C-alpha positions as a printed Julia matrix, in Angstrom:
67×3 Matrix{Float64}:
 50.96  -77.62  -30.41
 52.22  -74.14  -29.77
 56.12  -74.73  -31.09
 54.69  -76.54  -34.51
 52.06  -73.74  -35.23
 54.8   -70.71  -34.58
 57.14  -72.75  -36.59
 54.76  -72.39  -39.65
 54.51  -69.17  -38.85
 57.65  -68.27  -39.17
 58.62  -70.48  -42.03
 55.16  -69.19  -43.55
 56.89  -65.45  -42.34
 60.39  -66.27  -43.82
 58.67  -67.72  -46.91
 57.12  -64.18  -48.32
 59.43  -61.92  -46.51
 61.8   -63.51  -49.82
 59.63  -63.03  -52.27
 59.31  -58.94  -50.64
 63.17  -58.52  -51.25
 63.74  -60.38  -54.58
 60.81  -58.07  -56.0
 62.37  -55.23  -53.79
 65.55  -56.39  -55.71
 64.74  -56.25  -58.83
 61.7   -53.51  -59.4
 63.66  -50.49  -56.81
 66.31  -49.97  -58.65
 66.85  -46.61  -58.54
 67.42  -44.69  -55.22
 64.13  -42.27  -55.22
 61.62  -45.19  -55.83
 63.56  -46.7   -52.71
 62.89  -43.13  -50.99
 59.32  -43.51  -52.0
 58.67  -47.26  -50.89
 59.5   -45.66  -47.56
 57.66  -42.99  -47.12
 54.54  -45.62  -48.58
 55.03  -47.54  -45.67
 55.25  -44.85  -42.76
 52.47  -43.36  -44.52
 50.49  -46.55  -44.8
 50.87  -46.73  -40.7
 50.5   -43.5   -39.75
 47.26  -43.82  -41.63
 45.97  -47.09  -39.98
 47.46  -46.0   -36.11
 46.23  -42.66  -36.63
 43.21  -44.14  -36.87
 43.04  -47.25  -34.57
 43.32  -44.13  -32.1
 40.44  -42.43  -33.42
 38.02  -45.28  -33.51
 38.67  -46.41  -30.17
 38.83  -42.58  -28.79
 35.39  -42.5   -29.99
 34.27  -45.72  -28.75
 35.34  -45.06  -25.06
 33.39  -41.54  -24.86
 30.35  -42.53  -27.16
 28.95  -44.71  -24.25
 25.76  -42.96  -24.48
 24.27  -42.92  -27.68
 20.71  -43.43  -27.17
 20.77  -40.52  -24.18
């Protein structure tokens, strides 16, 4: 069962990745477009992980809210 699910998820990942790469080839034609894409992805990644760390720290230190 795990092998079947892994195969299905893998084929979906490959299909989505191919669609994304085709769109990147069409729309990201200039060098600065590619740089801005990398900056945007880095910004989104940093923001998500920052919020996750702050949320985890906040939840760990905020145990006694009622007191």
